[in-house]
Every structure is written in structure tokens, then in C-alpha cells.
C-alpha positions in Angstrom: 45.5 22.5 4.1 42.2 23.8 5.4 40.8 24.0 1.9 41.6 20.3 1.3 40.0 19.3 4.6 36.8 21.3 3.9 36.7 19.8 0.4 37.0 16.2 1.7 34.4 16.9 4.5 32.0 18.3 1.9 32.4 15.4 -0.4 32.0 12.9 2.5 28.8 14.7 3.6 27.4 14.8 0.1 28.1 11.0 -0.2 26.3 10.3 3.1 23.3 12.4 2.1 23.2 10.7 -1.3 23.2 7.3 0.3 20.4 8.2 2.7 18.3 9.6 -0.1 18.8 6.8 -2.6 17.2 3.4 -2.4 15.6 4.0 1.0 12.1 3.9 -0.5 11.2 7.0 1.4 9.5 10.1 0.1 8.9 12.8 2.7 8.9 10.1 5.5 6.6 7.8 3.5 7.6 4.3 2.7 6.8 2.1 -0.3 4.6 -0.9 0.3 4.2 -4.0 -1.8 3.1 -7.6 -1.5 1.0 -10.5 -2.6 -2.6 -11.5 -1.9 -4.0 -15.0 -2.2 -7.6 -16.0 -2.0 -8.1 -19.7 -1.1 -4.5 -20.5 -2.1 -4.7 -18.8 -5.5 -3.4 -15.3 -6.4 -6.3 -12.8 -6.3 -6.9 -11.8 -9.9 -8.2 -8.3 -9.1 -9.2 -6.1 -6.2 -8.1 -3.3 -4.0 -6.1 -3.0 -0.8 -6.2 -0.2 1.7 -4.1 0.6 4.7 -5.4 3.0 7.4 -3.9 4.1 10.7 -4.7 2.1 13.8 -3.7 5.2 15.8 -6.7 7.6 15.6 -4.2 10.5 16.1 -2.2 9.7 13.0 -5.0 9.6 10.4 -3.0 8.2 7.5 -4.5 6.1 4.7 -3.4 4.8 1.3 -4.3 2.0 -1.1 -3.7 0.4 -4.4 -4.9 -2.1 -7.0 -4.3 -5.8 -6.8 -3.6 -7.5 -10.1 -2.7 -11.1 -10.5 -2.1 -11.4 -6.8 0.4 -8.4 -6.6 0.2 -4.9 -5.4 2.7 -2.1 -5.2 2.4 1.3 -3.7 5.3 3.7 -4.4 6.8 5.8 -1.6 5.1 8.9 -2.9 1.7 7.4 -2.1 3.1 5.2 0.8 2.9 5.6 4.5 5.1 6.7 7.4 6.2 4.1 9.9 3.4 2.8 12.1 0.6 0.2 12.5 -2.1 0.0 9.9 -5.3 -1.9 9.4 -5.5 -3.8 6.1 -8.7 -4.0 4.1 -9.0 -6.0 0.9 -12.0 -5.9 -1.5 -12.7 -7.9 -4.7 -16.3 -7.5 -5.8 -17.6 -9.4 -8.8 -20.8 -9.3 -10.9 -21.6 -5.7 -10.4 -24.0 -3.6 -12.4 -23.3 -2.9 -16.0 -24.7 0.5 -17.1 -26.0 0.5 -20.6 -25.6 3.7 -22.7 -29.3 4.6 -22.5 -29.6 3.7 -18.8 -29.2 6.2 -15.9 -26.4 5.5 -13.4 -27.8 3.6 -10.4 -30.8 2.2 -12.4 -29.1 -1.3 -12.8 -30.7 -4.0 -10.6 -27.7 -6.3 -10.2 -25.5 -5.8 -7.1 -21.8 -6.8 -6.9 -20.9 -9.7 -4.6 -17.9 -9.3 -2.4 -15.6 -12.3 -2.6 -13.5 -11.3 0.4 -14.7 -12.4 3.9 -15.7 -9.5 6.1 -12.8 -10.2 8.5 -10.5 -9.2 5.7 -12.8 -6.5 4.3 -15.4 -4.2 5.8 -14.9 -5.6 9.4 -11.1 -6.2 9.1 -9.0 -6.6 12.2 -5.9 -7.5 10.1 -2.9 -5.3 10.9 0.6 -4.7 9.6 3.5 -2.6 10.9 5.3 -0.4 8.4 8.9 -0.1 9.4 11.7 2.3 8.4 14.7 0.6 6.9 12.8 -2.5 5.8 11.3 -3.7 2.5 7.7 -3.6 3.8 6.6 -6.5 1.5 3.6 -8.4 2.9 1.9 -11.6 2.0 -1.8 -12.0 2.8 -3.4 -15.4 2.6 -7.2 -15.2 2.7 -9.0 -18.5 3.5 
């Protein structure tokens, strides 16, 4: 009788642990982050997105590539729950280094397409929440 009870409890506990570990999008307390980015109503063809802690005590940061208006950061590179500042960058027309040219010798400078309030001077924030999809849409005017 006791053996059957222990066996059923063990199976039940294993099932609960499996459910908690599977499909939660968590890796060591970190959560996956995904979303879409539009610039002037159109999907942003390429760029980068970074998330950094608003709380100076937390000091967490991650980022990813934006391609065809989409980004996806897996849980392993994700973030724990909290509030994060969002910065988006999409420079165009940067220097092209020729094979016989030293790096840094190019005279052309990349132009940032993203307004400063979404980039270098961003005040945009999101909250990453446990138990949620953490899929965000960013519309840059």
C-alpha cells in the first residue's frame, strides 16, 4: 500500500516538474522575448534591438537582430522579469573597407534611421513578465 502511494506521488511530482519546465520559455529564470518593429508604418528591414535594466541594481542587458521587422531572443539569452529600456538602431550607408585600406580610414559615416527617442536617447520601456508571451510591437514614427 505504501509503495503504491509513494509511486503515485513520485509520478505526480515528476509530471508537475515536467510541466513547469516545458514550454515556460524560461532558462535559469530568463524569459524569451520576441516582437515586431515598424518604421514609418513599414517593417524595419534590418537593425538591432537591445533591452537594458531600468533598475540600476539589476544590471541586466540583452539584444538581438531585427530582420524583416521581426526579432526573437531565446530564453537562454533572454531576461528575468522586470522593467527594461528599449533601444533600436538601424544605420545605413556606413563605411566600406576596401581590401587595401586600413580599418577606420574610410571617410563615409553611417546614418542612423531611428530617431534618438528610440535609439541613443531612448525612454521607451517594456516590462518582461513571467508566465506571459513577452511579444512586443514597436511602431517608430
